[in-house]
C-alpha positions in Angstrom: -23.2 15.2 -0.9 -20.5 16.1 1.8 -22.1 13.0 4.0 -22.5 10.9 0.9 -18.9 11.5 0.1 -18.5 10.3 4.1 -20.7 7.6 4.2 -19.1 5.8 1.4 -15.8 6.1 2.3 -16.7 4.2 6.0 -17.9 1.5 3.2 -14.1 1.6 1.9 -12.7 -0.5 4.2 -14.5 -4.4 3.6 -14.8 -3.9 0.7 -11.2 -2.6 -0.4 -10.4 -6.4 1.2 -12.6 -7.5 -2.4 -10.6 -5.0 -4.9 -7.2 -7.1 -4.0 -8.5 -9.9 -6.3 -8.9 -7.8 -8.7 -12.8 -7.9 -9.8 -13.7 -4.2 -10.3 -17.3 -5.5 -10.7 -17.4 -7.9 -6.9 -16.5 -5.9 -5.5 -18.3 -2.8 -6.7 -21.2 -4.2 -5.6 -19.4 -4.9 -1.9 -19.1 -1.5 -2.0 -22.6 -1.1 -2.6 -24.2 -3.5 -0.9 -22.9 -2.2 1.8 -23.9 1.5 1.3 -27.1 0.3 1.3 -27.1 -0.9 4.5 -26.0 1.4 5.9 -29.1 3.2 4.9 -28.3 4.9 1.6 -30.7 5.4 -1.4 -31.7 3.6 -4.5 -31.5 6.9 -5.9 -28.1 8.1 -4.1 -26.5 5.5 -5.1 -27.5 5.0 -9.2 -26.6 9.2 -8.5 -23.0 8.4 -7.0 -21.9 5.4 -9.1 -23.0 6.7 -12.6 -20.1 7.2 -14.3 -17.9 4.9 -12.5 -16.1 2.4 -15.2 -14.0 -0.2 -14.8 -9.9 0.7 -13.5 -7.5 0.6 -17.0 -5.4 -2.6 -16.4 -2.1 -0.7 -16.8 -3.5 2.1 -15.0 -3.6 -0.5 -12.0 -0.1 -2.1 -12.1 1.0 1.5 -12.5 -0.5 2.3 -9.3 0.6 -0.1 -7.7 4.8 -0.9 -9.3 5.6 2.8 -8.5 9.5 3.1 -6.1 8.7 3.7 -2.6 11.0 5.9 -0.4 11.1 6.5 3.5 12.3 10.4 4.2 12.6 11.7 7.6 10.6 15.7 8.1 14.2 16.3 8.8 15.8 15.1 5.6 12.5 16.9 4.0 12.7 20.2 5.4 16.4 20.5 3.8 15.7 20.0 0.8 12.6 22.2 0.7 13.2 25.2 2.6 16.1 27.6 2.0 17.9 29.2 5.2 16.6 32.3 4.8 
């Protein structure tokens, strides 16, 4: 199973571009096609994607609008570590 996950992750990079368009079904089919091209069997794909559902649009929207900030390692450590 770890090998399956690794192979699927290797296929993700080109397929992620399709995900940007918002068409999840097209992205998923492209991902499956790339996985097949990499030698993953149809049986494995069916098992791996058996419970995959279309993402909830509101969750995607919230995920893409999360605030971001950059913190240096020193700043992180000063906020997290006591002066023991």
